C-alpha angles and dihedrals in degrees: 000000000000116000121204119222111256095255093050090045094053092044090054093057113098089347097163093056092044090054090048089053093051091048091049093048091050094045095048097035090237114163115214120186121195119201135150097359099314135088115217138198120193124342081175109012121214113292095017114150125189137014125338117270117277127257113289097046098098127086130196117229117201141174093039119167103255094229093057120103143185094280086072101028103046096052089045096052093037088060093076100041146343112291119224093182141355122196123188117191111228139201126218091257093058096254117123119251093237099263142072143173126234119194117195130205090246141011093257091064091053092050091048091051092052092047094047104038110029104113089004115150107234086180131010107289093005110105114178130213119234120180141146112292115239089220092204112195103176130084131189119218112193129186101045115157113254089238092064112104126208090246092054092048092047092051091053095045093050089055096052105025138040133222101028108162104176142002124203123185126209136171106266112258090204107037129054118236092007139108133228120213126203111208121196118199133196095246143003090256093053090049092047091050091048091050091051093047095047094045095046093043091058085215124197131195119191090001095294124120113238127221113215124197143141111284107263113226092227091051091047091053091047093051093046095049095045091180113193127170121223121215129208093253102041143351121253112235115247120247089233121093103228089045106100125211113248116254134172110279097243120174088259092057091044084062089063091090092050091044093052092046090050092047092051091048091049092050093043091240097134130242115315116243116212123207116187131175127180107226103167139024123202122210089234091064099264119136125201115215134191107217135190128182116198114196111186093218093052115077094213125045123233111246137176149109133276140177120228133178124241104238095199147337114305093023112125097196094231094115091049090050091051091051093048095050092043089056091052093047088053090052091051089051090052095251126132135192 
């Protein structure tokens, strides 16, 4: 039996439709770019001026026949509104993976596409699904070594992904002695490409394998709330990185503010700005603060919650909160007192 080489074998699959696609692209002047398992038109399309369309302009298209290509799909979806971008997910063999994304120039186009093409038969007996795209932009990366700093993670991500807007580190709720990072990207496409790159790259930081996934809404809510209960004898550490454990305010710890200021000056990062807000008071004298430290030379602020103890009447707790969060920022930056 004669075996075709892999390239010839994949080229022979669905050859008639592939040739029809090439002829259509040439005739219409449509430019299709394939990268990382998807083939894309536009983003932006020819002649586009201005910013990309807002959230809510993209639709998900599912249950596509795998031998159907853009020469059929783009004219169909362009018939109800101007397309900003069309992305068809592809397999190695050149068949599509059964789903695509169409982004319109405005929200009306997306609504028209859903109304016109959800359950529409693109071929006899082949009804497709068209619905609003979730456009998820946040990833969770679990299993980071506790020694990994946000700056180190950011440096790696900027080398291998594009469009990362913010990075927030937490103590992993699932793994002992590990961190979980929440990564926010500029678009769903940027996040999807980052997810694919990080998963396929089997990346490690600090010798620990990372697990990459879309940020689950329940996990997001849990991380944002970070509810910890203080006791009369000691304070339970928060599950958020950036939420320091309470400690007695010894003279050494009082130096945390000076130490952080000196470090930022030495590294030419600018003077840290502290924002503190008391959000809860406990009958035992404990105060819960939301804290944020903005360092001009760091692209993302440090944020979190902490419990502090009122040392006496008339004390607001803000200074204690500043000291506690300064200490944790120093720990994240690899500094110690």
